[in-house]
C-alpha positions as CSV (number, residue, x, y, z in Angstrom):
1,M,80.4,228.2,99.8
2,R,83.0,229.2,97.2
3,Y,81.1,227.5,94.4
4,I,77.9,229.3,95.4
5,L,79.8,232.6,95.3
6,Q,81.2,231.7,91.9
7,F,77.8,231.0,90.5
8,I,76.2,234.2,91.8
9,L,79.2,236.3,90.6
10,K,79.1,234.7,87.1
11,I,75.3,235.5,86.7
12,L,75.8,239.1,87.9
13,A,78.9,239.6,85.7
14,R,77.2,238.3,82.6
15,A,74.1,240.4,83.2
16,T,76.3,243.5,83.7
17,I,78.2,242.8,80.4
18,A,74.8,242.3,78.6
19,K,73.5,245.6,80.0
20,Y,76.5,247.9,79.5
21,K,78.2,246.1,76.5
22,P,81.8,247.3,77.3
23,R,84.5,246.4,74.8
24,I,86.8,243.8,76.3
25,V,90.6,243.4,76.1
26,G,91.8,240.1,77.5
27,I,95.3,239.5,78.6
28,T,97.0,236.2,79.5
29,G,100.6,234.8,79.5
30,S,103.2,233.2,81.7
31,V,104.9,236.6,82.4
32,G,104.1,240.3,82.2
33,K,100.3,240.1,82.4
34,T,99.8,242.8,85.0
35,S,102.4,245.1,83.6
36,T,100.9,244.7,80.1
37,K,97.4,245.4,81.6
38,E,98.6,248.6,83.1
39,A,100.2,249.7,79.9
40,V,97.1,248.9,77.8
41,V,95.0,250.8,80.3
42,A,97.3,253.8,80.0
43,V,97.0,253.7,76.2
44,L,93.2,253.3,76.0
45,A,92.6,255.9,78.7
46,T,93.7,258.6,76.3
47,N,90.3,258.1,74.5
48,W,87.9,256.1,76.6
49,R,86.7,255.3,80.1
50,V,88.6,252.2,81.1
51,G,88.1,249.6,83.8
52,Q,90.7,247.0,84.7
53,T,91.7,244.1,86.9
54,S,92.9,245.3,90.3
55,K,95.6,243.5,92.3
56,N,95.3,239.7,91.5
57,L,91.6,239.7,90.4
58,N,92.1,237.4,87.5
59,N,90.4,234.1,88.5
60,E,86.9,232.7,88.7
61,I,86.1,235.0,91.7
62,G,88.3,238.0,90.8
63,L,87.4,238.6,87.1
64,P,83.7,238.9,87.7
65,L,84.4,241.3,90.6
66,V,86.2,243.5,88.2
67,I,83.3,243.5,85.8
68,L,81.0,244.5,88.7
69,G,83.4,247.4,89.5
70,E,84.8,246.0,92.7
71,K,88.4,246.8,93.6
72,D,89.3,244.2,96.2
73,S,89.0,240.4,96.7
74,G,89.6,240.3,100.4
75,Y,86.0,239.7,101.5
76,S,85.5,237.1,104.2
77,S,82.2,237.9,105.8
78,L,78.7,237.2,104.5
79,I,77.7,240.9,105.1
80,A,80.5,242.0,102.8
81,W,79.4,239.7,100.0
82,L,75.8,240.8,100.5
83,K,76.9,244.4,100.0
84,I,78.7,243.4,96.8
85,F,75.6,241.7,95.4
86,S,73.5,244.7,96.4
87,R,75.8,247.1,94.6
88,A,75.7,244.8,91.5
89,L,71.9,244.6,91.5
90,K,71.6,248.4,91.9
91,Q,73.9,248.9,88.9
92,L,71.7,246.5,86.9
93,L,68.5,248.3,87.9
94,I,69.8,251.9,87.7
95,T,72.1,252.8,84.9
96,N,75.6,253.8,85.9
97,V,76.5,256.5,83.4
98,S,80.2,256.2,84.4
99,Y,80.5,252.5,83.7
100,P,83.7,251.8,81.6
101,E,83.6,251.8,77.9
102,F,86.5,249.3,77.9
103,L,87.4,246.6,80.4
104,V,91.0,245.4,80.4
105,L,90.9,241.9,82.1
106,E,93.6,239.5,83.1
107,Y,92.7,235.9,82.4
108,G,94.7,233.9,85.0
109,V,95.7,230.2,84.5
110,D,96.6,227.8,87.3
111,K,95.1,224.6,85.9
112,E,93.4,223.1,82.9
113,G,89.9,224.6,82.3
114,D,90.6,227.9,83.9
115,I,90.4,229.9,80.6
116,D,87.2,228.0,79.6
117,Y,85.5,229.1,82.8
118,L,86.6,232.7,82.4
119,L,85.5,232.8,78.7
120,S,82.1,231.5,79.8
121,I,81.7,234.9,81.7
122,T,82.9,237.1,78.8
123,R,85.0,236.7,75.6
124,P,87.4,239.5,74.7
125,E,87.3,241.5,71.5
126,V,91.1,241.8,71.6
127,A,93.2,239.0,73.1
128,V,96.8,239.4,74.1
129,I,99.2,236.6,75.0
130,T,102.5,237.8,76.4
131,A,104.5,234.6,76.5
132,V,104.3,230.8,77.1
133,T,107.0,229.7,79.4
134,P,107.5,227.2,82.3
135,T,105.1,228.4,85.0
136,H,102.3,226.7,87.0
137,L,103.8,223.3,86.1
138,E,102.7,221.7,89.3
139,L,99.1,221.5,88.0
140,L,99.6,221.8,84.3
141,G,102.6,219.5,84.0
142,S,104.3,220.9,80.9
143,V,104.9,224.0,78.9
144,E,102.9,222.5,76.1
145,A,99.9,222.2,78.5
146,V,100.4,225.8,79.6
147,G,100.4,226.9,75.9
148,R,97.3,224.9,75.1
149,E,95.4,226.5,78.0
150,K,96.5,230.1,77.4
151,S,96.0,229.8,73.6
152,K,92.2,229.3,74.2
153,L,92.0,233.1,74.7
154,V,92.8,233.7,71.0
155,T,91.3,230.5,69.5
156,N,87.9,231.4,71.0
157,L,87.8,235.0,69.7
158,P,84.6,236.1,67.8
159,P,85.0,236.4,64.0
160,Q,85.8,240.1,64.3
161,G,88.2,239.6,67.1
162,I,91.9,240.5,67.1
163,A,94.8,238.3,68.4
164,V,97.9,240.1,69.7
165,L,100.9,237.8,70.0
166,N,104.5,238.1,71.1
167,L,106.4,237.0,68.0
168,D,109.7,236.6,70.0
169,D,108.1,233.6,71.8
170,D,108.6,230.4,69.9
171,W,105.4,228.8,71.1
172,L,103.4,231.9,70.1
173,A,105.2,232.3,66.8
174,N,104.0,228.8,65.9
175,L,100.5,229.6,67.2
176,S,100.4,232.8,65.0
177,N,100.3,230.5,61.9
178,K,97.1,229.0,63.1
179,I,95.1,232.2,63.9
180,K,91.9,232.5,61.9
181,T,91.0,236.0,63.0
182,R,92.9,239.3,62.5
183,L,96.4,238.9,63.9
184,V,98.8,241.7,65.2
185,T,102.3,240.7,66.3
186,F,104.8,242.5,68.4
187,G,108.4,241.9,69.5
188,F,112.0,242.5,68.7
189,S,111.7,240.3,65.6
190,Q,112.2,242.1,62.3
191,T,109.0,240.4,61.1
192,A,106.8,241.7,63.9
193,Q,104.2,244.3,62.9
194,V,105.0,246.4,66.0
195,R,108.6,246.1,67.0
196,A,111.5,247.7,68.9
197,D,114.9,248.6,67.6
198,N,118.0,250.0,69.2
199,W,116.9,249.3,72.8
200,A,119.5,250.4,75.4
201,L,120.0,251.4,79.0
202,S,119.7,255.2,79.2
203,K,122.1,257.2,81.3
204,D,122.0,260.8,82.7
205,E,124.6,263.4,82.6
206,N,126.4,261.7,85.6
207,N,126.6,258.5,83.7
208,L,124.0,256.8,85.9
209,V,121.4,254.5,84.5
210,V,118.0,256.1,84.7
211,G,115.8,253.9,82.4
212,I,115.6,252.4,79.0
213,S,115.1,253.8,75.5
214,F,114.2,252.3,72.1
215,K,112.7,253.1,68.8
216,L,109.1,252.0,68.4
217,I,108.5,250.9,64.8
218,S,105.0,250.3,63.3
219,N,103.4,250.8,59.9
220,G,106.7,252.4,58.6
221,S,106.9,255.0,61.3
222,S,109.5,255.2,64.0
223,V,108.9,256.9,67.4
224,P,111.6,257.3,70.1
225,I,110.5,256.0,73.5
226,F,112.0,256.5,76.9
227,L,110.8,254.6,79.9
228,P,112.2,256.1,83.2
229,G,113.0,254.1,86.3
230,I,113.0,250.6,84.8
231,V,115.5,248.4,83.0
232,G,115.7,245.4,80.6
233,K,113.8,243.9,77.6
234,P,110.6,242.8,79.4
235,P,109.3,246.4,79.9
236,V,110.0,247.0,76.2
237,L,107.8,244.0,75.3
238,V,105.1,245.4,77.6
239,A,105.2,248.7,75.8
240,L,105.0,246.9,72.4
241,A,102.0,244.8,73.4
242,A,100.2,247.9,74.6
243,T,101.1,249.7,71.4
244,A,99.8,246.8,69.3
245,V,96.4,247.0,71.2
246,G,96.2,250.7,70.8
247,I,97.0,250.7,67.1
248,T,94.4,248.1,66.4
249,L,91.8,250.2,68.2
250,G,92.7,253.4,66.4
251,V,94.8,255.2,68.9
252,P,97.5,257.4,67.1
253,V,101.1,256.3,67.7
254,L,102.2,259.6,69.1
255,E,99.4,259.5,71.7
256,I,100.5,255.9,72.6
257,A,104.1,257.0,73.0
258,Q,103.1,259.8,75.3
259,A,100.8,257.5,77.4
260,L,103.6,255.0,77.8
261,Q,106.2,257.5,78.9
262,S,103.9,259.0,81.5
263,M,102.3,255.9,82.9
264,T,102.9,254.8,86.5
265,L,105.3,252.0,86.8
266,L,104.4,248.9,88.8
267,P,106.5,248.0,91.9
268,G,108.7,244.9,91.8
269,R,109.1,244.7,88.0
270,L,112.7,245.5,87.1
271,R,112.5,248.9,88.8
272,L,115.6,250.9,89.7
273,I,115.8,251.9,93.3
274,A,118.7,253.9,94.9
275,G,120.6,251.7,97.4
276,I,122.7,252.4,100.4
277,N,126.3,253.4,99.9
278,N,125.6,254.8,96.4
279,T,124.6,251.4,95.1
280,S,121.9,250.5,92.5
281,L,119.1,248.1,93.2
282,I,117.3,246.2,90.5
283,D,114.0,245.4,92.3
284,D,112.3,242.5,90.5
285,T,110.6,241.0,93.6
286,Y,107.0,240.8,92.4
287,N,107.5,237.1,91.3
288,S,109.8,234.8,89.5
289,S,109.9,232.2,86.8
290,P,112.7,230.7,84.7
291,S,112.2,233.0,81.7
292,A,111.8,236.1,83.9
293,A,114.9,235.2,86.0
294,R,116.9,234.8,82.8
295,E,115.9,238.3,81.6
296,A,116.7,239.8,84.9
297,I,120.2,238.2,85.1
298,D,120.8,239.4,81.5
299,V,120.0,243.0,82.6
300,L,122.3,242.7,85.6
301,S,125.1,241.5,83.3
302,R,124.7,244.5,81.0
303,F,124.5,247.1,83.8
304,P,127.5,249.4,83.5
305,L,129.7,249.5,86.6
306,L,131.9,252.2,88.2
307,V,135.6,251.3,88.6
308,G,135.9,248.7,91.4
309,A,132.1,248.0,91.7
310,R,130.6,244.5,91.6
311,R,127.4,242.8,90.5
312,W,125.3,240.8,93.0
313,A,122.4,238.4,92.2
314,V,120.1,237.7,95.1
315,L,117.8,235.0,93.8
316,G,114.9,233.3,95.7
317,D,113.0,230.2,94.9
318,M,111.0,229.9,91.6
319,L,107.9,228.2,92.9
320,E,105.2,226.0,91.3
321,L,107.5,224.3,88.8
322,G,106.7,220.8,89.8
323,K,109.0,218.0,88.8
324,E,111.0,220.3,86.5
325,S,112.0,222.5,89.5
326,D,115.5,221.2,90.1
327,K,116.4,221.2,86.5
328,L,115.1,224.8,85.9
329,H,116.9,226.1,89.0
330,R,120.1,224.6,87.9
331,E,119.8,226.2,84.5
332,I,119.6,229.6,86.2
333,G,122.7,228.8,88.3
334,K,124.6,228.0,85.2
335,L,123.5,231.3,83.6
336,V,124.7,233.2,86.7
337,A,128.2,231.7,86.2
338,E,128.2,232.2,82.4
339,K,127.3,235.9,82.8
340,K,130.2,236.4,85.2
341,I,128.1,237.7,88.1
342,D,130.5,238.5,91.0
343,F,128.4,237.4,94.0
344,L,125.3,235.1,94.3
345,I,123.0,234.8,97.3
346,T,120.1,232.3,97.1
347,V,117.0,232.3,99.3
348,G,114.6,229.5,100.1
349,K,114.6,225.8,99.6
350,E,114.6,225.2,95.8
351,S,117.2,227.8,95.1
352,R,120.0,225.7,96.6
353,A,120.1,224.1,93.2
354,I,120.9,227.6,91.7
355,A,123.9,227.9,94.0
356,S,125.3,224.4,93.5
357,S,125.0,224.8,89.7
358,A,126.7,228.2,89.7
359,T,129.7,226.9,91.6
360,L,129.8,223.8,89.4
361,N,130.0,226.1,86.3
362,G,132.8,228.4,87.6
363,L,131.5,230.8,90.3
364,Q,133.8,230.7,93.2
365,P,132.2,228.9,96.3
366,E,133.4,231.7,98.6
367,N,131.3,234.1,96.5
368,T,128.1,232.2,97.0
369,W,125.8,232.1,100.1
370,H,122.5,230.5,100.9
371,F,119.7,231.6,103.3
372,T,116.5,229.9,104.1
373,D,114.7,233.1,105.0
374,S,114.7,236.5,103.2
375,S,114.6,238.3,106.6
376,D,118.3,237.4,107.2
377,V,119.7,238.5,103.9
378,G,119.5,242.3,103.9
379,H,121.9,242.8,106.9
380,F,124.3,240.3,105.5
381,V,124.6,242.0,102.1
382,K,124.6,245.5,103.7
383,Q,127.9,244.7,105.5
384,R,129.6,243.7,102.3
385,L,128.5,246.4,99.7
386,Q,130.9,248.7,98.1
387,T,130.2,252.1,96.4
388,G,128.7,251.6,93.0
389,D,127.7,247.9,93.4
390,V,124.6,246.8,91.5
391,I,122.2,244.3,93.2
392,L,119.5,242.3,91.4
393,I,116.8,241.1,93.9
394,K,114.3,238.5,92.5
395,G,112.2,235.6,93.8
396,S,108.7,234.2,93.8
397,Q,106.1,235.8,96.0
398,G,106.3,233.2,98.7
399,V,110.0,234.0,99.3
400,R,109.2,237.7,100.1
401,C,112.4,239.1,98.6
402,E,111.0,242.6,98.8
403,R,112.1,242.5,102.5
404,I,115.7,242.5,101.2
405,T,115.1,245.5,98.9
406,K,113.6,247.4,101.8
407,E,116.7,246.9,104.0
408,L,119.1,247.9,101.2
409,M,117.3,251.0,99.8
410,T,118.4,254.5,100.9
411,E,114.8,255.6,101.7
412,P,113.0,252.6,103.4
413,E,110.3,255.1,104.4
414,L,109.2,255.1,100.7
415,A,108.7,251.3,100.8
416,K,104.9,251.6,100.6
417,E,105.2,253.6,97.4
418,L,108.1,251.7,95.7
419,L,107.8,248.1,96.8
420,V,105.4,245.3,96.3
421,R,103.2,243.7,99.0
422,Q,103.3,246.6,101.4
423,Y,99.8,246.3,102.7
424,K,98.7,244.7,105.9
425,P,97.7,241.2,104.9
426,W,101.2,240.6,103.5
427,I,103.2,242.6,106.0
């Protein structure tokens, strides 16, 4: 049944692209795809009608649904699918004057051949790769295989296409030397065409962290940027990627800066949330991978503390890492110890390796705890917090670490607005 649906959706999506001829921005990468998509949409929406991938619609079923203008993938009945097909045919027969001028699509990768299939539906005009890191190793096997699959998005661009690559990523820096179409690079690197300088955690008049600031530098111009409510380097890279796309498509830098500063932030991506007992929560519970966990721990280690306050790392399993899982979890544990994090709580099965590695590298065993289920963690931490403590909460989707954030936040009634996965199928 799934293959029949795929075939019908592919035909309808290709016909829709042929009729409306939207310009396509494609985004892939091991981390930051969805945040980058949201930022690109915010930038392009200053000048055009923009459609985008919704939720996790980035695979062989989801991507064509986005092209057809659908907003959800949770269809289980034949009647629901017939309604989708009916709407798609109507849109082909009767011109939809509000159809997007741009589509911003995520190209998801779980296994070899995924990008090939999605490219057979539509090829982007602008292709962005955010990073190539250890993710989806269960099916792809190695970072090299991940890179080969994701690089297809830029190596299959049309002659007039534009590749947008993160120059801070070693794999992509090497790939940049092989690009035959127009290339735009971004990152903290001094050689990136769109780069950031002087990034820092921003504080308010009460000396509390309220976001991040940096200078956006491109084509010899420098524009100050402030992103409220989020912390760390990953959001800066997201802003740089969106800027690179905007500049290549003719959006003025000042318009880009304004769009970035006013865009809605996604839940679960290094967001600051007020915690009980005047604590600060770094909510990074959307997902986890080795590179993302490293960045989050780095942010935690930089976070300024009040006198007597402590830093907590609550880390869940990093899933889908295959045979490299134990090694990669142990590397994270070593980093926790090296960064002098005060307390470590691990959640799940694989994360036991984080805890054992952390204690092996100097973290006191009495400052480390392990739980098999995230539902048990919030109450435990709540009983031990002191005023001013900072708590990083991060884990893969399957570990459901957002439950911990919900129990520790001062206003749990705002969970639906501030946290990930607060809709019925997940709850």
